[in-house]
C-alpha positions as CSV (number, residue, x, y, z in Angstrom):
1,M,24.9,-23.6,-0.8
2,S,22.6,-21.4,0.6
3,E,24.8,-20.5,3.2
4,E,27.8,-20.0,1.0
5,N,25.8,-17.5,-1.2
6,V,25.0,-15.4,1.9
7,Q,28.7,-15.1,2.5
8,L,29.1,-14.6,-1.1
9,A,26.7,-11.7,-1.4
10,R,28.3,-10.2,2.1
11,Q,31.7,-10.4,0.2
12,M,30.2,-8.8,-3.2
13,F,28.7,-5.9,-0.9
14,A,32.0,-5.3,1.1
15,V,33.6,-4.7,-2.6
16,L,30.9,-2.1,-3.4
17,A,31.2,-0.6,-0.1
18,E,34.9,0.0,-0.9
19,W,34.3,1.2,-4.3
20,Q,31.6,3.8,-2.5
21,E,34.3,5.0,0.0
22,D,36.6,5.6,-2.9
23,G,33.8,8.4,-4.5
24,F,32.4,6.0,-6.9
25,D,35.0,6.3,-9.6
26,P,33.7,4.0,-12.7
27,A,37.6,3.7,-13.7
28,K,38.1,1.7,-9.9
29,L,34.9,-0.4,-10.0
30,E,35.9,-4.0,-10.6
31,L,32.9,-6.1,-12.1
32,D,34.5,-9.1,-11.4
33,F,31.7,-10.2,-9.1
34,L,29.3,-10.0,-12.4
35,H,28.4,-12.7,-14.8
36,P,29.4,-11.7,-18.0
37,D,26.1,-12.2,-18.9
38,V,24.4,-10.4,-16.0
39,E,20.8,-9.3,-16.2
40,W,20.2,-6.1,-13.7
41,E,16.6,-5.3,-13.5
42,T,15.7,-2.1,-11.6
43,R,12.6,0.2,-11.6
44,W,15.1,3.6,-11.4
45,P,13.1,6.3,-12.6
46,G,14.0,7.6,-16.1
47,L,16.5,4.5,-17.0
48,P,15.4,1.5,-18.7
49,R,14.4,-1.3,-16.6
50,F,16.9,-3.8,-17.7
51,S,20.8,-3.8,-18.2
52,Y,23.0,-6.6,-19.9
53,G,26.4,-7.5,-19.0
54,R,29.0,-5.6,-17.3
55,K,29.4,-2.8,-19.7
56,G,25.3,-2.2,-19.4
57,V,25.5,-2.3,-15.3
58,L,28.7,0.1,-15.4
59,E,26.8,2.8,-17.7
60,W,23.6,2.1,-15.3
61,T,25.7,3.1,-12.4
62,V,27.3,6.1,-13.9
63,R,23.8,7.3,-14.6
64,V,22.1,6.8,-11.6
65,L,25.5,8.6,-9.6
66,E,25.4,11.5,-11.8
67,P,22.9,13.9,-10.2
68,M,23.7,12.6,-6.8
69,D,26.0,11.2,-4.2
70,M,24.4,7.8,-2.6
71,Y,25.6,5.3,-0.5
72,L,24.0,2.0,0.2
73,E,24.3,-0.1,3.4
74,L,23.8,-3.6,3.6
75,V,21.0,-4.5,6.3
76,D,20.5,-7.9,5.8
77,V,20.8,-10.9,3.9
78,R,19.5,-14.1,3.8
79,P,19.0,-17.5,1.6
80,I,16.0,-18.2,-0.5
81,D,17.0,-21.3,-2.2
82,D,20.4,-22.9,-3.7
83,E,20.7,-20.1,-6.2
84,R,18.9,-17.0,-4.6
85,V,19.9,-14.4,-1.6
86,F,17.5,-11.6,-0.3
87,L,19.3,-8.4,0.5
88,S,17.6,-5.7,2.5
89,L,19.7,-2.2,1.6
90,H,19.3,1.2,3.0
91,A,20.3,4.4,0.6
92,S,21.1,7.5,1.5
93,G,22.2,10.5,-0.9
94,R,22.4,13.9,-1.4
95,G,21.5,15.7,-5.0
96,R,25.0,17.0,-6.4
97,E,23.7,20.1,-7.3
98,S,20.6,20.8,-4.9
99,G,22.0,19.1,-1.7
100,V,18.9,17.9,-1.0
101,P,19.0,14.5,1.0
102,A,17.3,11.5,0.1
103,E,16.9,8.3,1.6
104,M,15.0,5.3,0.8
105,D,14.9,1.1,1.6
106,I,15.4,-1.1,-1.3
107,W,15.4,-4.8,-1.3
108,D,17.2,-6.9,-4.0
109,I,17.1,-10.6,-5.2
110,W,20.4,-11.8,-6.2
111,T,21.0,-15.1,-8.2
112,L,24.0,-16.6,-8.1
113,R,26.0,-18.7,-10.8
114,D,29.5,-19.4,-10.8
115,G,30.3,-17.2,-7.9
116,M,28.9,-14.3,-9.6
117,I,25.8,-12.1,-9.6
118,Y,24.0,-13.7,-12.6
119,R,20.7,-11.9,-12.2
120,R,19.5,-8.8,-9.9
121,Q,16.2,-7.7,-9.5
122,T,15.2,-4.5,-7.4
123,F,12.1,-3.5,-5.4
124,Y,11.2,-0.4,-3.6
125,D,8.2,-2.2,-1.8
126,R,9.3,-4.7,0.5
127,A,6.0,-6.7,0.2
128,E,6.3,-6.9,-3.6
129,A,9.9,-8.1,-2.7
130,L,8.9,-11.1,-0.6
131,E,6.2,-12.0,-2.8
132,A,8.9,-12.4,-5.9
133,A,10.9,-14.3,-3.8
134,G,8.6,-16.7,-2.0
135,L,9.5,-15.5,1.4
136,R,7.3,-14.5,4.2
137,E,8.1,-11.5,6.7
């Protein structure tokens, strides 16, 4: 099951990558890869730590992308256990008004159920992410 989840995560990320190429139009985002009861945990400045359900994730995404163009690149994905995968991501972007570039690395833990993301946890510190996942370098 763990290798299946790695492939599933790659497929889900491919959907996100395609959406990025379309210019992040919220009307074009298919959220079928999110469980209807998804719990979206992030630590994005100025936004609530948790968003719930597909509608909550869409609202969170729109708010994140309001001030900036951002592109996510999947660097690596590996299994944690039968339900969870660990993703390494690289984000790059530019302020919409300022034009100031920004880059950062992000680490996610996705819990997958019924072929969908049931929970997302985001970390901006690799050591913290690895510890939460119970993994080592």
